[in-house]
C-alpha positions as CSV (number, residue, x, y, z in Angstrom):
1,M,-11.1,-3.3,31.5
2,A,-12.6,-0.6,29.3
3,S,-12.9,2.9,30.7
4,P,-16.2,4.7,30.8
5,D,-15.4,6.8,27.7
6,T,-14.6,3.7,25.6
7,A,-17.5,1.5,26.9
8,R,-19.6,2.2,23.8
9,T,-16.8,1.6,21.3
10,A,-15.1,-1.4,19.9
11,V,-11.9,-2.5,18.2
12,L,-12.9,-3.5,14.6
13,R,-11.5,-6.5,12.9
14,G,-9.6,-4.7,10.2
15,E,-9.7,-7.2,7.3
16,A,-10.5,-5.4,4.1
17,D,-12.6,-8.3,2.8
18,G,-15.4,-7.5,5.2
19,Y,-15.8,-3.9,4.0
20,D,-14.5,-3.8,0.4
21,M,-17.2,-2.6,-2.1
22,G,-14.7,-2.9,-5.0
23,K,-14.4,-6.7,-5.0
24,E,-15.0,-8.5,-8.2
25,R,-17.2,-11.0,-6.5
26,L,-19.1,-8.5,-4.4
27,M,-21.3,-10.1,-1.7
28,G,-24.0,-8.7,0.5
29,R,-21.8,-9.0,3.6
30,Q,-19.3,-6.5,2.0
31,A,-22.1,-4.1,1.3
32,A,-23.3,-4.5,4.9
33,G,-19.8,-4.2,6.3
34,N,-19.1,-1.1,4.4
35,G,-22.3,0.5,5.6
36,F,-21.4,-0.4,9.2
37,L,-17.9,1.0,8.8
38,R,-19.3,4.3,7.4
39,A,-21.5,4.5,10.5
40,A,-18.6,3.8,12.8
41,I,-16.5,6.6,11.1
42,Q,-19.4,9.0,11.4
43,A,-19.8,8.3,15.1
44,R,-16.1,8.3,16.0
45,G,-15.9,11.9,17.3
46,D,-12.2,12.9,17.6
47,Q,-11.1,9.3,18.2
48,P,-9.2,7.1,15.7
49,I,-10.8,3.9,14.4
50,R,-9.1,1.1,16.3
51,S,-8.5,-2.0,14.2
52,L,-6.9,-5.4,14.6
53,S,-5.6,-7.4,11.7
54,R,-2.9,-10.0,10.8
55,N,-0.1,-7.9,9.3
56,S,0.8,-4.5,7.9
57,N,-0.5,-5.3,4.5
58,T,-4.0,-6.1,5.7
59,A,-3.8,-3.0,8.0
60,R,-3.0,-0.8,5.0
61,G,-5.9,-2.3,3.0
62,F,-8.3,-1.5,5.8
63,A,-6.9,2.0,6.3
64,A,-7.3,2.6,2.5
65,I,-11.0,1.8,2.8
66,V,-11.4,4.1,5.8
67,A,-9.6,6.9,3.9
68,G,-11.9,6.4,1.0
69,I,-14.9,6.9,3.2
70,D,-13.4,9.9,5.1
71,P,-9.8,11.1,4.5
72,R,-9.9,12.8,7.8
73,A,-10.4,9.6,9.8
74,S,-7.3,8.1,11.3
75,V,-6.7,4.4,12.0
76,E,-4.8,2.9,15.0
77,W,-3.6,-0.6,14.1
78,I,-3.2,-3.4,16.6
79,P,-1.3,-6.4,15.2
80,T,-3.0,-9.8,15.8
81,D,-0.1,-11.0,17.9
82,Q,-1.1,-8.2,20.4
83,F,-4.6,-9.5,20.6
84,G,-4.6,-8.8,24.4
85,R,-4.6,-5.0,23.7
86,V,-8.3,-5.2,22.9
87,S,-8.8,-5.1,26.7
88,E,-7.9,-1.4,26.5
89,T,-11.2,-0.8,24.7
90,G,-13.2,-3.8,26.0
91,V,-15.0,-5.2,22.9
92,F,-13.7,-6.8,19.7
93,Y,-16.1,-6.5,16.7
94,L,-15.5,-9.4,14.4
95,A,-17.7,-8.4,11.4
96,D,-18.5,-12.1,11.0
97,I,-19.8,-15.2,12.9
98,T,-16.5,-16.5,14.4
99,V,-17.2,-15.7,18.1
100,G,-16.3,-19.3,19.2
101,T,-13.0,-19.3,17.3
102,H,-11.9,-16.0,18.8
103,A,-13.1,-17.0,22.2
104,R,-10.6,-19.9,22.1
105,M,-7.8,-17.4,21.0
106,R,-8.8,-15.1,23.9
107,Q,-8.0,-17.8,26.5
108,R,-4.3,-16.9,26.4
109,Y,-5.3,-13.5,27.9
110,G,-8.1,-14.7,30.1
111,A,-11.8,-15.3,29.3
112,A,-12.7,-11.9,30.9
113,A,-10.0,-9.9,29.2
114,F,-12.5,-8.4,26.8
115,S,-15.8,-9.1,25.1
116,L,-16.4,-10.5,21.6
117,C,-19.1,-9.3,19.2
118,G,-19.9,-11.2,16.0
119,V,-22.6,-10.8,13.5
120,T,-24.4,-13.3,11.2
121,H,-24.6,-13.2,7.5
122,T,-25.3,-16.5,5.8
123,T,-25.9,-19.4,8.2
124,A,-26.2,-22.2,5.7
125,S,-22.6,-22.9,4.9
126,A,-20.7,-25.7,6.7
127,G,-18.3,-23.2,8.2
128,A,-21.1,-21.0,9.6
129,M,-23.0,-24.0,11.0
130,D,-19.8,-25.2,12.7
131,E,-19.3,-21.8,14.3
132,I,-22.9,-21.8,15.6
133,A,-22.7,-25.3,17.0
134,N,-19.2,-24.6,18.5
135,L,-20.6,-21.8,20.6
136,L,-21.6,-24.5,23.0
137,R,-18.1,-26.0,23.0
138,E,-15.8,-23.0,23.0
139,P,-15.1,-20.7,26.0
140,V,-17.8,-18.2,25.0
141,M,-19.2,-16.1,27.9
142,T,-22.3,-14.2,28.7
143,W,-20.4,-11.0,28.1
144,D,-20.0,-12.0,24.4
145,A,-22.6,-11.6,21.7
146,L,-23.5,-13.0,18.3
147,V,-25.7,-10.4,16.7
148,C,-28.5,-12.0,14.8
149,T,-29.9,-9.8,12.0
150,T,-33.4,-11.2,12.1
151,G,-35.7,-13.4,14.2
152,A,-35.2,-16.0,11.5
153,V,-31.5,-16.2,12.3
154,V,-32.2,-16.5,16.0
155,E,-34.5,-19.5,15.3
156,T,-31.9,-21.2,13.2
157,V,-29.3,-20.7,16.0
158,R,-31.8,-22.0,18.5
159,R,-32.5,-25.2,16.5
160,V,-28.8,-25.9,16.0
161,H,-28.0,-25.4,19.7
162,E,-30.9,-27.6,20.7
163,V,-29.4,-30.6,18.7
164,E,-25.8,-29.8,19.7
165,A,-26.8,-29.6,23.4
166,D,-28.5,-33.0,23.1
167,Y,-25.3,-34.4,21.6
168,L,-23.0,-33.0,24.2
169,R,-25.2,-34.3,27.1
170,W,-25.2,-37.7,25.4
171,R,-21.4,-37.6,25.1
172,H,-20.4,-36.0,28.4
173,G,-23.4,-36.4,30.7
174,R,-26.5,-34.5,31.6
175,D,-24.8,-32.2,34.1
176,I,-22.4,-30.6,31.5
177,R,-22.2,-26.8,31.8
178,L,-23.4,-25.0,28.7
179,E,-22.9,-21.2,28.4
180,L,-24.1,-19.1,25.6
181,P,-23.4,-15.6,24.4
182,Q,-26.0,-12.9,24.1
183,L,-28.1,-13.3,20.9
184,P,-29.5,-9.8,20.3
185,I,-31.4,-9.0,17.1
186,I,-30.0,-6.0,15.4
187,P,-30.8,-5.6,11.7
188,L,-28.5,-4.5,9.0
189,G,-28.8,-0.9,7.9
190,V,-28.8,1.4,5.0
191,H,-27.5,5.0,4.6
192,C,-30.9,6.5,3.7
193,D,-29.4,9.7,2.3
194,D,-27.7,7.6,-0.4
195,F,-31.2,6.8,-1.8
196,A,-32.7,10.3,-1.9
197,I,-33.7,10.5,-5.6
198,S,-34.8,13.8,-7.1
199,A,-37.4,14.2,-9.8
200,D,-34.8,15.4,-12.2
201,A,-32.6,12.3,-11.5
202,R,-35.6,10.1,-12.1
203,A,-36.5,11.8,-15.4
204,T,-32.9,11.6,-16.6
205,A,-32.5,8.0,-15.7
206,R,-35.7,6.9,-17.4
207,A,-34.8,9.0,-20.5
208,D,-31.3,7.4,-20.7
209,L,-32.8,3.9,-20.5
210,G,-35.4,4.7,-23.1
211,L,-38.4,4.3,-20.8
212,D,-41.7,5.9,-21.7
213,P,-43.6,7.7,-18.9
214,D,-46.4,5.1,-19.0
215,T,-44.0,2.2,-18.6
216,V,-44.0,0.6,-15.1
217,V,-40.5,-0.4,-14.2
218,A,-39.8,-3.2,-11.8
219,L,-36.3,-3.5,-10.4
220,F,-34.1,-6.4,-9.0
221,V,-30.7,-5.6,-7.5
222,G,-28.3,-8.3,-6.4
223,R,-26.2,-11.2,-7.5
224,L,-27.5,-13.1,-10.5
225,I,-27.2,-16.6,-9.1
226,F,-30.3,-18.7,-9.5
227,H,-28.8,-21.6,-7.5
228,G,-27.7,-19.6,-4.5
229,K,-29.7,-16.4,-4.3
230,A,-33.1,-16.0,-5.9
231,H,-34.4,-18.0,-8.8
232,P,-35.9,-15.6,-11.4
233,V,-38.6,-17.6,-13.0
234,A,-41.3,-16.7,-10.6
235,M,-40.4,-13.0,-11.0
236,Y,-40.5,-13.3,-14.8
237,Q,-43.8,-15.2,-14.7
238,G,-45.4,-12.8,-12.3
239,L,-44.4,-9.7,-14.3
240,Q,-45.5,-11.3,-17.5
241,A,-49.0,-12.1,-16.1
242,A,-49.3,-8.6,-14.6
243,A,-48.3,-7.0,-18.0
244,T,-50.9,-9.1,-19.8
245,R,-53.6,-8.4,-17.2
246,A,-52.9,-4.6,-17.1
247,G,-52.5,-4.2,-20.8
248,R,-49.7,-1.8,-20.4
249,P,-45.9,-1.9,-20.9
250,V,-43.8,-3.3,-18.1
251,T,-40.0,-3.2,-18.0
252,L,-37.7,-5.2,-15.7
253,I,-34.3,-3.9,-14.8
254,M,-32.0,-6.6,-13.7
255,C,-29.2,-4.7,-11.8
256,G,-26.7,-7.4,-10.8
257,W,-23.7,-9.4,-11.6
258,A,-23.0,-13.1,-12.2
259,P,-20.0,-15.3,-11.5
260,H,-19.6,-16.1,-15.2
261,D,-21.2,-15.5,-18.6
262,G,-23.0,-18.8,-18.6
263,I,-25.1,-17.8,-15.7
264,T,-25.8,-14.4,-17.2
265,Q,-27.0,-16.0,-20.3
266,A,-29.3,-18.3,-18.3
267,F,-31.0,-15.2,-16.8
268,V,-31.2,-13.5,-20.3
269,S,-32.7,-16.6,-22.0
270,G,-35.0,-17.2,-19.1
271,A,-36.4,-13.6,-19.4
272,A,-37.1,-14.2,-23.1
273,Q,-38.8,-17.5,-22.4
274,F,-40.9,-16.7,-19.3
275,A,-41.5,-13.0,-19.8
276,P,-41.7,-12.4,-23.5
277,D,-43.8,-9.3,-23.3
278,V,-41.7,-7.7,-20.6
279,R,-38.7,-5.6,-21.7
280,T,-35.7,-6.7,-19.6
281,I,-32.7,-4.5,-19.2
282,F,-29.5,-6.0,-17.7
283,V,-27.4,-3.5,-15.8
284,E,-23.9,-4.0,-14.3
285,G,-24.7,-3.8,-10.5
286,R,-21.1,-3.3,-9.4
287,D,-20.9,0.0,-11.3
288,P,-22.1,2.7,-8.8
289,P,-23.4,5.2,-11.5
290,K,-25.3,2.5,-13.3
291,R,-26.7,1.1,-10.0
292,D,-27.9,4.6,-9.0
293,Q,-29.5,5.0,-12.4
294,A,-31.4,1.7,-11.9
295,W,-32.7,2.8,-8.5
296,A,-33.8,6.2,-9.9
297,A,-35.7,4.7,-12.9
298,A,-37.7,2.2,-10.9
299,D,-41.4,2.2,-9.8
300,L,-41.3,-0.9,-7.7
301,F,-38.8,-3.4,-6.3
302,V,-38.9,-7.2,-6.5
303,S,-36.7,-9.7,-4.6
304,L,-38.1,-13.3,-4.5
305,A,-35.4,-14.9,-2.4
306,D,-35.9,-18.7,-2.1
307,N,-32.5,-19.9,-0.9
308,I,-31.4,-21.0,2.5
309,Q,-28.1,-19.0,2.2
310,E,-30.1,-15.8,2.4
311,T,-30.7,-14.6,6.0
312,F,-31.5,-10.9,5.9
313,G,-31.7,-9.3,2.5
314,L,-30.3,-5.8,2.3
315,T,-31.7,-4.7,-1.0
316,P,-35.4,-4.5,0.1
317,I,-34.5,-1.9,2.8
318,E,-32.5,-0.1,0.2
319,A,-35.6,0.0,-1.9
320,M,-37.6,1.2,1.0
321,A,-35.1,4.0,1.5
322,A,-35.5,4.9,-2.2
323,G,-39.3,5.2,-1.8
324,L,-40.2,2.1,-3.7
325,P,-42.9,-0.5,-2.8
326,V,-41.3,-3.9,-2.4
327,V,-42.5,-7.3,-3.4
328,V,-40.6,-10.0,-1.6
329,T,-41.1,-13.6,-0.6
330,D,-42.4,-14.6,2.8
331,W,-39.0,-15.9,3.6
332,N,-36.2,-15.5,6.2
333,G,-35.5,-12.0,7.4
334,Y,-37.9,-10.4,5.0
335,R,-40.6,-11.1,7.6
336,D,-38.8,-8.7,9.9
337,T,-38.2,-5.9,7.4
338,V,-41.2,-5.7,5.1
339,R,-44.6,-5.1,6.6
340,H,-47.1,-6.9,4.4
341,G,-49.7,-4.5,3.0
342,V,-47.8,-1.5,4.3
343,D,-44.3,-1.2,2.8
344,G,-45.1,-3.8,0.1
345,F,-46.1,-7.4,0.0
346,R,-44.7,-10.7,1.1
347,I,-45.6,-13.6,-1.2
348,A,-46.2,-17.1,0.2
349,T,-43.6,-19.8,-0.3
350,W,-43.6,-23.6,-0.1
351,A,-40.7,-25.9,0.7
352,P,-40.5,-29.6,1.9
353,G,-40.9,-30.2,5.6
354,P,-38.4,-31.5,8.2
355,G,-36.9,-34.9,7.4
356,M,-37.3,-34.4,3.7
357,G,-33.7,-33.0,3.3
358,E,-31.7,-35.6,5.1
359,P,-30.0,-36.8,1.9
360,L,-29.0,-33.3,1.1
361,A,-27.5,-32.8,4.6
362,R,-25.7,-36.2,4.2
363,G,-24.3,-35.2,0.8
364,H,-23.1,-31.9,2.0
365,E,-21.4,-33.5,5.0
366,N,-19.6,-36.2,3.0
367,G,-18.6,-33.9,0.2
368,A,-20.9,-35.4,-2.5
369,L,-22.6,-32.0,-2.6
370,N,-20.5,-28.8,-2.5
371,Y,-22.0,-25.7,-1.0
372,D,-23.5,-24.4,-4.2
373,R,-25.1,-27.7,-5.1
374,Y,-26.4,-28.1,-1.6
375,C,-28.1,-24.7,-1.6
376,W,-29.5,-25.4,-5.1
377,A,-30.8,-28.8,-4.1
378,A,-32.8,-27.1,-1.4
379,A,-33.9,-24.1,-3.5
380,A,-34.9,-26.3,-6.4
381,S,-37.7,-27.7,-4.2
382,T,-38.8,-24.3,-2.9
383,S,-41.5,-22.4,-4.8
384,V,-43.3,-19.1,-4.7
385,D,-47.2,-19.0,-4.8
386,L,-47.6,-17.8,-8.4
387,Q,-51.3,-17.0,-8.0
388,D,-50.6,-14.8,-5.0
389,L,-47.7,-13.2,-6.9
390,T,-49.7,-12.5,-10.0
391,E,-52.4,-10.7,-8.0
392,I,-49.9,-8.5,-6.1
393,M,-47.9,-7.7,-9.2
394,S,-51.1,-6.7,-11.1
395,R,-52.3,-4.5,-8.3
396,L,-49.0,-2.6,-8.2
397,V,-48.7,-2.3,-12.0
398,E,-52.2,-1.0,-12.3
399,N,-52.3,1.3,-9.3
400,P,-49.7,4.2,-9.1
401,D,-51.4,5.6,-6.0
402,L,-50.8,2.3,-4.2
403,R,-47.2,2.4,-5.3
404,R,-46.7,5.9,-4.0
405,Q,-48.4,5.2,-0.7
406,M,-46.4,2.1,0.0
407,G,-43.2,3.7,-1.2
408,E,-43.6,6.6,1.3
409,A,-44.4,4.2,4.1
410,G,-41.3,2.3,3.3
411,R,-39.2,5.4,3.1
412,Q,-40.3,6.5,6.5
413,R,-39.7,3.1,8.0
414,A,-36.2,2.9,6.5
415,R,-35.4,6.3,8.0
416,E,-36.7,5.5,11.5
417,V,-35.7,1.9,11.8
418,F,-32.9,1.0,9.3
419,D,-30.8,4.1,8.9
420,W,-27.2,3.1,9.8
421,P,-26.8,5.8,12.5
422,V,-29.9,4.3,14.2
423,I,-28.5,0.8,13.9
424,Y,-25.0,1.8,15.0
425,R,-26.4,3.2,18.2
426,Q,-27.9,-0.2,19.0
427,Y,-24.4,-1.7,18.6
428,Q,-23.0,1.0,20.9
429,D,-25.7,0.1,23.5
430,L,-24.8,-3.6,23.1
431,W,-21.1,-2.9,23.6
432,A,-21.8,-0.9,26.8
433,D,-24.0,-3.8,28.0
434,L,-21.3,-6.4,27.3
435,N,-18.7,-4.3,29.1
436,A,-21.0,-4.0,32.1
437,R,-21.8,-7.7,32.1
438,R,-18.1,-8.5,32.1
439,A,-17.3,-6.1,34.9
440,A,-20.1,-7.5,37.1
441,A,-19.0,-11.1,36.4
442,V,-15.4,-10.4,37.3
443,A,-16.5,-8.7,40.5
444,D,-18.3,-11.9,41.6
445,P,-15.8,-14.0,43.7
446,E,-17.3,-17.3,42.5
447,V,-17.1,-16.4,38.8
448,A,-13.6,-14.9,39.2
449,A,-12.4,-18.1,40.9
450,R,-13.8,-20.2,38.1
451,L,-12.1,-18.0,35.5
452,R,-8.7,-18.4,37.2
453,T,-8.9,-22.2,36.7
454,A,-9.4,-21.9,33.0
455,P,-6.8,-23.6,30.8
456,P,-4.7,-20.9,29.2
457,A,-4.8,-22.2,25.6
458,A,-6.6,-24.5,23.2
459,A,-5.5,-28.2,23.4
460,S,-5.1,-28.1,19.6
461,R,-2.8,-25.0,19.7
462,L,-0.3,-25.9,22.4
463,D,3.2,-24.5,22.8
464,P,5.1,-26.8,20.4
465,F,7.8,-27.3,23.0
466,L,5.1,-28.8,25.2
467,A,3.2,-30.8,22.6
468,F,6.5,-32.2,21.2
469,G,8.6,-31.7,24.3
470,H,9.5,-35.4,24.4
471,Y,11.3,-35.2,21.1
472,P,14.7,-33.7,22.1
473,T,17.4,-35.3,24.2
474,H,17.8,-32.2,26.3
475,Q,15.6,-29.1,26.9
476,I,16.8,-25.5,27.2
477,A,15.7,-24.3,30.6
478,A,16.4,-21.4,33.0
479,A,19.6,-23.1,34.3
480,T,21.0,-24.0,30.9
481,I,24.5,-22.6,30.4
482,L,25.6,-20.9,27.2
483,T,29.4,-20.9,26.3
484,I,31.0,-19.8,23.1
485,A,31.9,-22.6,20.7
486,P,35.7,-23.0,20.3
487,G,37.0,-20.7,17.6
488,A,33.6,-19.0,17.0
489,T,33.5,-15.2,16.5
490,V,30.8,-12.6,16.2
491,A,31.8,-12.3,12.5
492,D,30.8,-16.0,12.2
493,L,27.4,-15.2,13.6
494,Q,26.9,-12.2,11.3
495,A,27.9,-14.2,8.3
496,A,25.4,-16.9,9.2
497,L,22.7,-14.4,9.7
498,G,23.3,-13.1,6.2
499,Q,22.8,-16.5,4.7
500,A,19.4,-17.4,3.2
501,L,19.4,-20.6,5.2
502,F,18.9,-18.5,8.3
503,S,16.3,-16.1,6.9
504,E,13.1,-15.2,8.9
505,L,14.5,-16.4,12.2
506,P,12.2,-16.2,15.3
507,A,14.6,-13.8,16.9
508,P,16.0,-10.4,15.6
509,A,19.7,-10.2,14.7
510,A,20.4,-7.5,17.2
511,Q,19.0,-9.7,20.0
512,L,21.1,-12.6,18.9
513,E,24.3,-10.5,18.8
514,T,23.6,-9.1,22.3
515,L,23.1,-12.6,23.7
516,Y,26.3,-13.8,21.9
517,N,28.3,-11.0,23.3
518,L,27.0,-11.6,26.9
519,A,28.0,-15.3,26.5
520,A,31.4,-14.3,25.2
521,A,32.2,-12.6,28.5
522,G,31.9,-16.0,30.3
523,P,29.5,-18.9,30.8
524,L,25.9,-17.5,31.0
525,A,22.7,-19.1,32.3
526,V,19.6,-18.5,30.3
527,H,17.9,-17.1,33.4
528,D,20.6,-14.5,33.9
529,A,20.7,-13.5,30.3
530,A,16.9,-12.8,30.4
531,I,17.4,-10.5,33.4
532,R,20.3,-8.7,31.8
533,M,18.5,-8.2,28.5
534,S,15.2,-7.3,30.2
535,A,13.5,-10.0,28.1
536,S,11.3,-13.0,28.9
537,L,12.7,-16.4,29.7
538,P,11.0,-18.0,26.6
539,T,12.4,-15.3,24.4
540,I,16.0,-15.9,25.5
541,A,15.6,-19.7,25.5
542,R,14.5,-19.6,21.8
543,A,17.4,-17.2,21.0
544,A,19.8,-19.5,22.7
545,G,18.5,-22.3,20.6
546,V,19.1,-20.3,17.4
547,L,22.7,-19.5,18.4
548,A,23.3,-23.2,19.1
549,K,21.7,-24.1,15.7
550,I,24.1,-21.7,13.9
551,G,26.9,-23.3,15.9
552,V,28.4,-20.3,17.6
553,V,27.5,-21.4,21.2
554,R,27.2,-24.6,23.1
555,L,24.5,-25.5,25.5
556,G,25.1,-27.4,28.8
């Protein structure tokens, strides 16, 4: 159980993929994860960042990212095969949605050994939906949490759980016990100081991009994927109409990156066709200096997300931190982050109603539609109200005072609500609450008694010598006797261990030699060997099996 001084901290899942801003295929979850990690490092005090990951290679990758943020920060690594050590801190922060998967892994140490804290990013993929549904099947407890970044995510989770609960009651009876984790709403954050843009930086950026003082510059930042992020045609058409109505130059900076040149060219040709009077500049969004230049040059920000894979949308709050008015769709998490008429505007959207997408769900389920095509099939039927968009774009293009007013309102909101130190304190409060919930539950005799009866492992991940225990003729047990095979020597053992056929054995060479030498002194029971070697019975049973496989001992 966590001590009071660690109750507001967590062991972080130290897989670099969740935090790496240098990835070729950079995703919003990496940007969000990196921002979270920066906040954790800033709040660490004199403590190390505790991380858990699969092996030393992944640990080094995570440690390198931490060092890149703050070379003074130290990392304490916990190997995955020591998962139970999370109990020393109390909470494991997953950086993704896999609470159910890790709850099943936790069973080997006890359901109350520690708490799990996940966070949602996209919820549209099959894997994410399975994880959400499985929260009702796996040993998830009330002292666990799946952080939902917006109210839109909570509603998706609620709808999935409603249908899954109906299925489970149909399958197993109405009295089935269903237990859910906490579903707190904690938004993603932004490090506001990163977006403090000086007048000189703005002037330099606009000069370098060849922008006249009278030119109104709209900015889009993000992946250039029309089928899986935001289709650009509405943005092009809205800016074209605004430029025509205002009778003044309008420039669009597309600061992003595409999976391949074909998609980039689709965006380029689309701009030429649907916004012929709008100068469009394409900037490599994965290049930090170029990205900073784009932010500095802009007058307003546009993100017309229309895709079901989008749940939060990090770039609008980055725009707010940069002091830009934002134009977004009335879609997903944007409803939580952008105050219509205050920080910017939300543009109405249209999409088919429930029941209209059954063929898409069926196709995604049976493999006829991969994830990209599934998302595109839904987004292709989703539209933005162009009349509404044209009016809003025109107002912002024509009215610099409105742009400044909304930009300042957004800047203040970003600082007060979305700055990462503010968000991270909410996580710390959550972790303290989860620790308190777990402690209170364990103190309840009825709950403690139920926990003691829990199966110790997943049925699909059984001890192989249990699941396949009927395969061998004999089983190595505590009373099994080891004797040296006739003519065998320790040199024979050493020679075998040097052979590639016996590489990567599940027992170290030193342990095997010690066990061999004990058996060489006379017949030796596995149980006695375990005591003399201060090792567990399973460890010695497996080592005995290795020696027998090599042929230097006999079992009886």
